[in-house]
N, C-alpha and C positions, 0 to 999 in steps of 0.2 A: 837255474835256467828259467827264463820267462816262458810262460805258456803262449801258444799262438793266439793272436787276436781273431775274434769272429768276424765274418763278413758284415759290413754295415751298409744297408740300403742308402741310396743317395739322399732320400728325404729324412733319414734318421741320423745324418752326420752330426757329430758333436752333441748327441743326446744320450742320456743315461738309459741303459737297457732296463733298469729296474723301474724307474719312475718317469722317464722321458723329459726330465729337466735338462737344461743346458749343462754340458760337462766337457772336461778335457782329460780326465783320469781314466785308468783302466783297473779293473779288479781281476787279479790273477787267481784262477781257481785250479790248483793242481789236483787232479782227480784221484781219489783213493782207489784201490783195486776193485772195490765193489760198485763203483760209480757207473751209472748207465751211459755216460758220455765221456769223451776224452778230456784231458786237461785243456783249458781254454782261458781266454781273457775277454771280458766284456766291458764296454764303456760304462763308467759310473761317476755320478756327481760326488762331491766331497762327503755329503751326508750319508748317502747309500754306501759309499766305499767304507766308511767307518763302521757302519752297521754290518756290512757283509763280512768284514774281518772279524767281528765279534761272534758270528754265528754261521760259519760256512755249511754246517750240517753235512748231508750225504749226497747232495747233487746241487747244481746251480739252480734248479727249479725249486727245491726246498729252501735254498738260501733266499731266493726271491720271495717266497711266501713268508719267511721269517722277517724279511725287511718290510713287507707290506704290513704285517702285524705291528712291528715297531713303529712305523710311520703312523698307523692308525691310532695307536696309543698316544704317541707324541702330539698329534694334531687333533685329538678328540674334541677339543673346544671349538676348533675351526670347523670340523665336520658337523658339529651340533648346530651350527648356524643354519645349515640347510634343512635340518629337521625342525627347527623352531620358527623359521621365517621363510617367506618367498622373497624373490628380488623386489617384487612390487611392494610388498609390505614394508620392506626396509626403506625403499625410496619414498614411500608415503608416510613413514613414521615421523613423529614429532621430536626426534632426537636432535636438538639444535644447540645444546650447551657445548662447552669446549671439549669435555671428555666424550660424551655420547655422540657429538657431531662427527668426531673422527671415526668412531665405530661405524656410524651410518655410512660413511664414505668408503670405508675399506673392508667391511665385514664380508660382503658377498664375494669380493675378489679373493679374500683369504680362503673362503669356503671352496671356491672353484679351483684354486691352486691345489689345495689339499685333496679334494675329490679327484681331480685329474691325475694326481700322482698315485693315489691308491688304485685307481682304475686302469692305469697304464699297463699294457700287456707286453711291451717290448716288441720284438719281431722274431720270426722263426730263425733259429740259430743254424749257421752253416760255417764250415771251415774250408777255405780255398775252393769255394763253389760247390762243395758237397754238403747237402743238408744233413743235419744231425737227426737221428731217430727221435721223434717227438714223443715216443711212448713214455720216456722218462718224465715228461711234463705232467703225467697223471700222478698226482701226489697222494691218492687215497691209500690208506694204510689200515690193516686189520691186525689186532693183537688181543689175545685172550678172549676171543669171541666178540670183541667190539670193533666196529668199523669207524675210523676217524677220517676227517677230510685230508689229513696229512700227518706225517710223523710229528710235526710241530704241535698239532692239536693234541696228539697223544701225550707228548711231553708235558704240555700245560695241564692235562687231566691228571696225570700221575704226580706231578709236582704239587698240584693243589691238594690231592687227597692224602698224600704221604709227607708233605712238607719237605720235599727233596731239594737238593741244590741244583737249580735249573742249569746253571753254567756247567757244572760238573757233568750232568747227564748229557747235555749237548756235546760237550767235548768228547766224552766216551763214545757217543754215537758216531761222531766224526771219525773216530778211530776204528770201531768194530763194525759199523754199518747197521742199518735198521733191521737186518735179518737177525741180529743178536740183541734186539731190543730188551728182551727179558734178562739177558746177562748184564747189560748196562744198568737196568733197574736194580738188580740184586746188588751190584757193587755200590750203587748210590745209597741203597737202604742200609747196607753194612757200614757206610761212612757218614751216617746222619749227623753224628756228633763230632766228627773228625775235625782237626785243625786244618787251616789252609795248607800247611806244610805236609801233612799226611795225605791230603788230597792230591797234591802235586806229586808225591811219591807214588800214589796209586796210578796216576796218569803215566809216569815214567815206567812203572812195572808193566802196564798194559802195552805201551809202545814196545818194550823189550820183548814181551810175549809174541807180539806180531812181527818182530824183526824190524821195527821202525826206530829203534833207539839210535 
């Protein structure tokens, strides 16, 4: 059963909630029991839709943060243009050959598109005219005495120091919620050398434990 679509402001019609690029698709987010908001569907461009399906995490807000990180990594070279040049410097540059002439003409535009997609904040979510509680938009997360900007930041930290399977950890968190972050970490550490089949078996076991099989 499809989740209800969020209300869309008139000036945001046909825009992706994640990056505000033109779109016609919807990302359906069936909320798990521990989610701070109900199931919903938000407009999404093709690229953000694919990214969202890979990493739904524990709320639509954390999903958005994960998408921003993925876009930032994917378009790092485009974003670097704005760090290395100003628009005026590019316009006044002496890039006139066939290869660099094209870069001169398109570089700043590529930077602006990437920057605006990363900075896009979407719009406050509402269903049938009823605004959602925005407290879930605060993604700060504390674990083991450390405060992280988000669960995703904590995932990156522990994946980095323990060489964990990032996808497995994110999948487990999507099942058990970030309140059981330590439990998900322990399972990942126990399955460091496991085969893909064993990891899939672990996921099935966790689903069964939660009555989601």
